[in-house]
C-alpha positions as CSV (number, residue, x, y, z in Angstrom):
1,M,-20.7,-1.6,-1.3
2,T,-19.7,-3.3,2.0
3,H,-17.1,-1.6,4.1
4,D,-15.0,-2.8,7.0
5,P,-16.1,-1.2,10.3
6,K,-13.2,1.3,10.3
7,T,-14.0,2.5,6.8
8,A,-17.7,2.6,7.4
9,R,-17.2,4.8,10.5
10,L,-15.4,7.3,8.4
11,L,-18.3,8.0,6.1
12,P,-20.3,10.2,8.6
13,A,-17.1,11.7,10.1
14,L,-15.9,12.8,6.7
15,A,-19.3,14.2,5.8
16,T,-19.4,16.2,9.0
17,R,-15.8,17.4,8.6
18,L,-16.2,18.6,5.1
19,S,-19.7,20.1,5.7
20,D,-18.2,22.2,8.4
21,A,-15.2,23.2,6.3
22,W,-17.2,24.1,3.2
23,Q,-20.3,25.4,5.0
24,R,-22.7,23.2,2.9
25,P,-24.1,19.7,3.1
26,V,-21.7,17.0,1.9
27,T,-22.2,13.3,1.2
28,I,-19.4,10.8,0.9
29,S,-19.2,7.9,-1.6
30,D,-16.8,5.6,-3.4
31,I,-14.5,5.4,-0.4
32,E,-11.6,2.9,-0.7
33,P,-8.5,2.3,1.3
34,V,-5.3,3.0,-0.6
35,S,-2.9,2.1,2.2
36,M,-3.4,0.8,5.7
37,G,0.3,0.9,6.6
38,A,1.8,1.3,10.0
39,S,3.0,4.9,9.4
40,K,-0.1,6.4,7.8
41,A,-3.5,5.1,6.6
42,I,-4.8,6.6,3.4
43,W,-8.3,6.5,1.8
44,R,-9.7,7.9,-1.5
45,F,-13.3,9.0,-1.7
46,T,-15.8,11.3,-3.5
47,A,-17.4,14.3,-1.8
48,T,-20.6,15.6,-3.3
49,S,-22.7,18.6,-2.3
50,P,-25.8,20.1,-4.0
51,G,-25.0,22.5,-6.9
52,H,-21.4,21.5,-7.1
53,D,-19.5,18.9,-9.1
54,P,-18.3,15.8,-7.2
55,V,-14.8,16.1,-5.9
56,R,-12.3,13.2,-5.6
57,L,-10.3,13.6,-2.3
58,V,-7.7,11.8,-0.2
59,L,-7.7,11.3,3.5
60,R,-4.2,10.7,5.1
61,A,-4.4,9.9,8.8
62,D,-2.2,8.7,11.6
63,P,-2.9,5.3,13.1
64,P,-5.2,6.0,16.2
65,E,-2.8,4.1,18.4
66,A,0.2,6.3,17.3
67,P,-1.1,9.9,16.8
68,K,1.4,12.6,16.0
69,P,-0.7,15.8,16.0
70,E,2.3,18.2,15.9
71,R,3.9,16.3,13.0
72,M,0.7,16.1,11.0
73,A,0.1,19.9,11.5
74,L,3.6,20.5,10.2
75,E,2.9,18.2,7.2
76,A,-0.2,20.2,6.4
77,A,1.6,23.5,6.7
78,V,4.5,22.5,4.4
79,L,2.0,21.1,1.9
80,T,0.2,24.4,1.9
81,A,3.4,26.4,1.6
82,A,4.6,24.1,-1.3
83,H,1.4,24.6,-3.1
84,A,1.7,28.4,-2.7
85,Q,5.2,28.2,-4.1
86,G,4.0,26.4,-7.2
87,A,5.4,23.0,-6.4
88,P,3.4,20.0,-7.9
89,V,1.5,19.0,-4.7
90,P,-2.1,18.3,-4.0
91,G,-4.0,21.2,-2.4
92,V,-4.9,20.9,1.2
93,V,-8.7,21.0,1.8
94,V,-8.7,20.7,5.6
95,A,-6.5,19.3,8.4
96,G,-6.9,18.6,12.1
97,A,-5.9,16.7,15.2
98,D,-9.1,14.6,15.3
99,D,-12.4,16.4,14.6
100,G,-14.3,13.1,14.5
101,I,-11.9,11.3,12.1
102,G,-10.3,9.5,15.0
103,S,-6.7,10.7,14.7
104,P,-4.6,13.6,13.2
105,H,-5.2,13.9,9.5
106,V,-5.0,15.9,6.3
107,I,-7.7,15.9,3.6
108,M,-6.3,16.9,0.2
109,E,-7.1,16.9,-3.5
110,C,-6.7,13.6,-5.3
111,V,-4.1,13.6,-8.1
112,V,-4.5,11.2,-11.0
113,G,-1.5,9.0,-11.8
114,E,0.8,6.1,-10.8
115,T,2.9,5.7,-7.7
116,L,4.0,2.1,-8.0
117,P,7.7,2.2,-9.1
118,Q,7.5,-1.0,-11.1
119,R,4.6,0.4,-13.2
120,I,6.3,3.8,-13.6
121,L,9.5,2.0,-14.9
122,R,7.4,0.1,-17.4
123,D,5.4,3.1,-18.6
124,P,6.0,3.5,-22.3
125,A,6.1,7.3,-22.0
126,V,8.8,7.1,-19.3
127,R,10.8,4.6,-21.2
128,A,10.6,6.7,-24.4
129,D,11.7,10.0,-22.7
130,P,13.3,9.4,-19.3
131,A,15.2,12.6,-19.5
132,T,12.1,14.7,-19.4
133,L,10.8,13.1,-16.2
134,A,14.3,13.4,-14.6
135,R,14.4,17.1,-15.4
136,E,10.8,17.5,-14.0
137,L,11.9,15.9,-10.8
138,G,14.9,18.3,-10.5
139,A,12.7,21.3,-11.2
140,A,10.1,20.2,-8.7
141,I,12.5,19.7,-5.9
142,A,14.2,23.1,-6.7
143,T,10.8,24.7,-6.3
144,V,10.4,23.0,-2.9
145,H,13.8,24.4,-1.9
146,R,12.6,27.9,-2.6
147,I,9.8,27.7,0.0
148,P,10.4,30.4,2.6
149,R,11.8,28.7,5.7
150,E,9.4,30.5,8.0
151,A,6.4,29.5,5.9
152,A,6.5,25.9,6.9
153,G,7.6,26.1,10.5
154,L,9.9,23.1,10.1
155,P,12.8,22.2,12.4
156,E,16.4,22.4,11.2
157,V,18.0,19.0,11.2
158,D,21.5,17.7,10.7
159,D,20.3,14.6,9.0
160,V,23.8,12.9,8.7
161,A,24.6,13.5,12.4
162,D,21.2,12.4,13.6
163,F,21.3,9.1,11.6
164,E,24.8,8.3,12.8
165,V,23.6,8.7,16.4
166,Q,20.8,6.2,15.5
167,Y,23.3,3.8,13.8
168,R,25.7,3.8,16.8
169,K,22.9,2.5,19.0
170,G,22.7,-0.7,17.1
171,A,25.1,-3.5,16.2
172,P,28.1,-2.3,14.1
173,S,28.3,-3.3,10.4
174,P,31.7,-3.6,8.7
175,A,30.1,-2.5,5.4
176,M,28.5,0.5,6.9
177,E,31.7,1.4,8.7
178,L,33.4,1.5,5.3
179,G,30.7,3.8,4.1
180,W,30.9,6.1,7.1
181,R,34.7,6.2,6.8
182,W,34.4,7.1,3.1
183,L,31.9,9.8,3.8
184,R,34.2,11.4,6.4
185,E,37.2,11.3,4.1
186,N,35.4,12.8,1.1
187,P,33.1,15.6,2.4
188,P,30.9,17.4,-0.1
189,A,30.5,21.1,-0.5
190,R,28.1,22.5,2.1
191,H,25.1,24.5,1.0
192,G,22.8,26.8,2.8
193,A,19.9,25.2,4.7
194,V,16.6,25.1,2.9
195,V,13.2,23.4,3.1
196,V,13.8,19.8,2.0
197,H,11.2,17.1,1.3
198,G,13.2,14.5,3.2
199,D,11.8,11.4,1.4
200,F,12.0,12.3,-2.3
201,R,11.8,9.0,-4.1
202,H,9.5,6.4,-5.9
203,G,6.4,5.8,-3.8
204,N,6.2,9.4,-2.9
205,I,5.8,10.8,-6.5
206,I,2.8,10.5,-8.8
207,V,3.6,10.1,-12.5
208,H,0.9,10.5,-15.2
209,E,1.5,9.8,-18.9
210,G,5.3,10.1,-18.4
211,H,5.2,13.4,-16.5
212,L,5.5,14.3,-12.8
213,A,2.0,15.0,-11.4
214,A,2.7,15.4,-7.7
215,L,5.0,15.0,-4.7
216,L,3.5,13.1,-1.8
217,D,4.3,12.2,1.8
218,W,5.9,15.2,3.5
219,E,6.3,13.4,6.9
220,L,10.1,13.8,6.9
221,A,10.2,17.4,5.6
222,H,12.7,19.6,7.5
223,I,15.3,22.3,7.1
224,G,18.5,20.9,5.8
225,D,21.0,20.6,2.9
226,P,19.4,20.7,-0.6
227,L,21.6,17.9,-1.7
228,E,19.7,15.5,0.6
229,D,16.8,15.3,-1.7
230,L,18.9,15.0,-4.9
231,G,21.0,12.3,-3.3
232,W,18.0,10.4,-1.9
233,V,16.2,10.0,-5.3
234,S,19.6,8.8,-6.7
235,T,20.1,6.2,-4.0
236,K,20.3,2.6,-5.3
237,A,17.4,1.3,-3.2
238,W,15.0,3.5,-5.1
239,R,16.0,2.2,-8.5
240,F,13.9,-1.0,-8.1
241,G,16.2,-3.0,-10.3
242,G,16.8,-0.3,-12.9
243,A,20.3,0.6,-13.9
244,A,19.9,4.4,-14.2
245,P,20.8,6.4,-11.1
246,V,17.7,8.5,-10.8
247,G,14.8,6.2,-9.9
248,G,16.1,3.5,-12.2
249,F,15.1,5.5,-15.3
250,G,17.0,8.8,-15.4
251,E,20.5,10.3,-15.4
252,V,21.8,12.6,-12.7
253,A,22.8,15.2,-15.4
254,D,19.2,15.6,-16.4
255,L,18.0,15.8,-12.8
256,L,20.5,18.6,-12.2
257,D,19.6,20.3,-15.5
258,G,16.0,20.6,-14.2
259,Y,17.2,21.7,-10.8
260,A,19.5,24.4,-12.1
261,G,16.7,25.8,-14.4
262,V,14.7,26.7,-11.3
263,A,17.3,27.1,-8.6
264,G,19.7,29.2,-10.7
265,W,22.7,27.1,-9.6
266,R,23.9,23.6,-10.4
267,P,25.1,21.1,-7.7
268,A,28.2,19.0,-8.5
269,E,27.5,15.4,-9.5
270,L,30.1,14.2,-7.1
271,D,28.3,15.8,-4.2
272,V,25.1,14.1,-5.3
273,L,27.0,10.8,-5.3
274,W,28.2,11.5,-1.8
275,W,24.6,11.9,-0.6
276,S,23.5,8.8,-2.5
277,V,26.1,6.7,-0.6
278,Y,24.9,8.3,2.6
279,G,21.3,7.4,1.3
280,S,22.1,3.7,1.4
281,I,23.4,4.0,5.0
282,R,20.3,6.0,5.9
283,W,17.8,3.6,4.4
284,G,19.6,0.7,6.2
285,I,19.2,2.5,9.5
286,M,15.6,3.2,8.8
287,C,15.1,-0.5,8.0
288,R,16.5,-1.4,11.4
289,R,14.4,1.3,13.1
290,Q,11.2,-0.1,11.6
291,A,12.0,-3.6,12.6
292,A,12.7,-2.5,16.1
293,R,9.0,-1.4,16.4
294,H,8.1,-5.1,16.0
295,L,11.0,-6.6,18.0
296,E,10.5,-4.3,21.0
297,G,6.8,-5.0,21.1
298,D,5.5,-1.6,20.1
299,E,3.7,-2.9,17.0
300,Q,3.3,-6.5,16.0
301,S,3.8,-6.7,12.3
302,L,5.3,-9.3,10.0
303,E,6.0,-6.6,7.4
304,L,8.0,-4.5,9.9
305,A,9.9,-7.7,11.1
306,L,10.9,-8.5,7.5
307,I,12.1,-5.0,6.8
308,G,14.9,-5.5,9.2
309,R,16.4,-8.1,6.9
310,R,16.6,-5.4,4.2
311,F,19.6,-3.9,6.0
312,A,21.8,-6.4,4.0
313,E,20.6,-4.8,0.7
314,N,22.0,-1.5,1.9
315,E,25.2,-3.0,3.1
316,F,25.7,-4.4,-0.4
317,D,24.8,-1.1,-2.1
318,V,27.4,0.7,0.0
319,L,30.1,-1.9,-1.2
320,V,29.0,-1.6,-4.8
321,A,29.1,2.2,-4.6
322,L,32.6,2.1,-3.2
323,G,33.8,-0.4,-5.9
324,L,34.3,-3.2,-3.3
325,A,31.6,-5.5,-4.7
326,E,30.0,-6.2,-8.1
327,P,26.4,-7.3,-8.8
328,H,26.3,-10.9,-9.9
329,A,23.6,-13.6,-10.4
330,A,23.2,-15.9,-7.4
331,D,21.7,-19.3,-7.1
332,A,19.1,-19.3,-4.3
333,G,19.9,-22.9,-3.6
334,A,18.0,-26.0,-4.6
335,R,14.9,-27.0,-2.7
336,S,15.2,-29.6,0.0
337,S,14.0,-33.1,-0.6
338,A,12.3,-35.7,1.6
339,A,15.5,-37.7,1.7
340,E,17.1,-35.0,3.9
341,G,14.9,-36.1,6.8
342,A,15.2,-39.9,6.3
343,G,17.9,-40.2,8.9
344,T,16.1,-38.1,11.6
345,M,13.6,-39.3,14.2
346,F,10.9,-37.2,12.3
347,G,11.5,-38.6,8.8
348,A,9.7,-37.2,5.9
349,P,8.3,-34.7,5.1
350,T,11.1,-32.5,6.5
351,V,10.5,-29.1,8.0
352,T,11.7,-27.6,4.7
353,D,9.4,-29.8,2.7
354,I,6.5,-28.5,4.8
355,L,7.6,-24.9,4.3
356,D,7.8,-25.5,0.5
357,A,4.3,-26.9,0.5
358,I,3.0,-23.8,2.3
359,V,4.8,-21.5,-0.1
360,D,3.5,-23.4,-3.1
361,E,-0.1,-23.2,-1.8
362,R,0.1,-19.4,-1.8
363,A,2.1,-19.1,-5.0
364,E,-0.8,-17.8,-7.1
365,S,-2.3,-15.5,-4.5
366,T,-2.2,-11.8,-5.2
367,V,-3.3,-11.0,-1.6
368,Y,-0.6,-8.8,0.0
369,S,-0.7,-10.7,3.3
370,D,-0.2,-14.0,1.4
371,R,2.7,-12.6,-0.5
372,L,4.2,-11.3,2.7
373,L,3.9,-14.7,4.4
374,R,5.4,-16.4,1.3
375,S,8.4,-14.1,1.5
376,A,8.9,-14.8,5.2
377,L,8.6,-18.6,4.7
378,N,11.2,-18.5,1.9
379,V,13.6,-16.6,4.2
380,V,13.1,-19.2,6.9
381,R,13.6,-22.1,4.5
382,R,16.8,-20.6,3.0
383,E,18.3,-20.0,6.4
384,L,17.4,-23.5,7.6
385,V,19.0,-25.1,4.5
386,D,22.0,-22.8,3.9
387,G,22.4,-20.7,7.0
388,R,25.1,-22.8,8.6
389,R,27.2,-22.9,5.4
390,H,27.1,-19.1,5.2
391,E,28.1,-18.8,8.8
392,D,31.0,-21.1,8.2
393,D,32.1,-19.1,5.2
394,L,32.0,-15.9,7.2
395,A,33.9,-17.4,10.1
396,A,36.7,-18.6,7.7
397,A,36.9,-15.2,6.0
398,L,37.1,-13.4,9.3
399,Q,39.9,-15.8,10.4
400,R,41.9,-15.1,7.3
401,A,41.5,-11.4,8.0
402,G,42.6,-11.8,11.6
403,Y,39.3,-11.1,13.3
404,R,37.0,-13.1,15.4
405,T,33.7,-11.4,14.8
406,E,32.1,-8.9,12.4
407,A,31.8,-6.5,15.3
408,D,35.6,-6.7,15.8
409,L,36.2,-6.0,12.1
410,A,33.8,-3.1,12.2
411,D,35.6,-1.6,15.2
412,A,38.9,-1.9,13.4
413,I,37.6,-0.1,10.3
414,R,36.1,2.6,12.4
415,A,39.4,3.0,14.3
416,G,41.2,3.8,11.0
417,E,43.1,0.6,10.5
418,P,44.4,0.1,6.9
419,V,41.8,-1.9,4.9
420,T,43.3,-5.0,3.4
421,D,41.9,-7.3,0.7
422,A,41.3,-10.0,3.3
423,M,39.2,-7.5,5.3
424,V,37.1,-6.6,2.3
425,D,36.6,-10.3,1.5
426,A,35.3,-10.8,5.1
427,V,33.0,-7.9,4.7
428,R,31.6,-9.3,1.5
429,A,31.2,-12.8,2.9
430,G,28.9,-11.5,5.7
431,V,26.9,-9.2,3.4
432,E,26.4,-11.7,0.6
433,G,25.6,-14.5,3.0
434,R,22.8,-12.4,4.5
435,L,21.5,-11.5,1.1
436,L,21.5,-15.1,-0.1
437,V,19.1,-15.8,2.7
438,W,17.1,-12.7,2.6
439,N,16.8,-12.0,-1.2
440,P,19.3,-13.7,-3.5
441,K,17.9,-11.8,-6.6
442,Y,19.1,-8.5,-5.1
443,L,22.8,-9.5,-5.7
444,G,22.1,-9.3,-9.4
445,Y,20.5,-5.9,-9.5
446,P,22.6,-3.7,-11.8
447,A,25.2,-1.3,-10.5
448,P,25.1,2.4,-11.3
449,S,27.1,3.5,-14.4
450,E,30.8,4.0,-13.9
451,A,30.1,7.8,-14.1
452,F,28.1,7.6,-10.9
453,R,30.4,5.5,-8.8
454,V,33.5,6.3,-6.7
455,S,36.5,6.5,-9.0
456,G,40.0,5.5,-8.1
457,P,42.3,2.5,-8.1
458,S,40.8,-1.0,-7.8
459,G,40.4,-2.8,-4.5
460,S,40.4,-1.2,-1.1
461,E,42.2,1.9,-2.4
462,R,38.8,3.1,-3.6
463,V,38.0,3.6,0.1
464,L,41.3,4.6,1.6
465,D,44.1,6.3,-0.3
């Protein structure tokens, strides 16, 4: 098998690392990259030594250009503590700051199963018995919350306060201001601080034959409120088009049944709802933060740049959760035609015709970089064709509400001004216009059931009594 230079360099480094750890000769084979993302790089491989069965392992490493040795050491420590507590996590084989691997890393057991949410949601075993998987998620996270605080050495974090500080550094969003205002006016019960996973969702769980096999990616683990994890897995972004609140497949009642069976107490569903509304705000801020890494020149990446546009998805999710918007099918807009350019000095084909041709040429490709480029070009085309119309619609809605800009509207909401129907219309105009350019299909993703939405009178009274 031919390996790229980075993967080929790992073969002797891994062999040496494991030979030292196990005190016996080790050879490495069947190495394959699983993820080469900006946050972490992951490889699967087989380690073989004389007289022992081959072992399938996983290497998780920081990018060499962005090492975080202290954070990786904490990640290894909390994984070890979770394993000792009986949580479903891969066992840590060895961890280090470099040791020839090239960056801070953890080598752990490989757990068989599926991580891709779309495949998990299509799994016949999950579809046949979603309640069981939801209960297993609840039980697993309750086990994590029982880890002794001192065993992991994690910092205590006020997640909500920290993310609001991050949000205030960026441009204000009227939709997010409505969310922050609702959170302030409807505080949940507070619970004692525990070890929380911090990123408990699809992508960070392994499911095998309809059952939870492992919790992954402990990069955001900290000491905090236990409801953080339960609300995060119930946040709309992690449903991937599914209607059910927990991961698009399960109900909150089943999640809490599993949690209570291990924890010995049952959180209130309304408190989980509060944390899921906060989860939409949190993920929006994280999208902005990731895009900033590209925009500020720290890390050139089309993927990071595009993630910034996902902020609009979270704005919409906040409005849906607060009863101020409803999912609906959206027309992405007809394709441009050569006639559009007939009256310009450039004639046909128009810029949008050229973009369409590039997109069509990559339509059948399954290569991730091609899919990423296709998404980017579609965003550019939709903004070229319809962007001015959406801007005009927003300007008209703002004028009817009595504001000049979205920033002015956001400031008014934050200041506590009564929210009128015209203000809500203006908020929706901005959010839906951005989504029609970024991802029109997102507007049609189903809302959570009425049992898992903010109750109250219709209109703005759902936000402000």
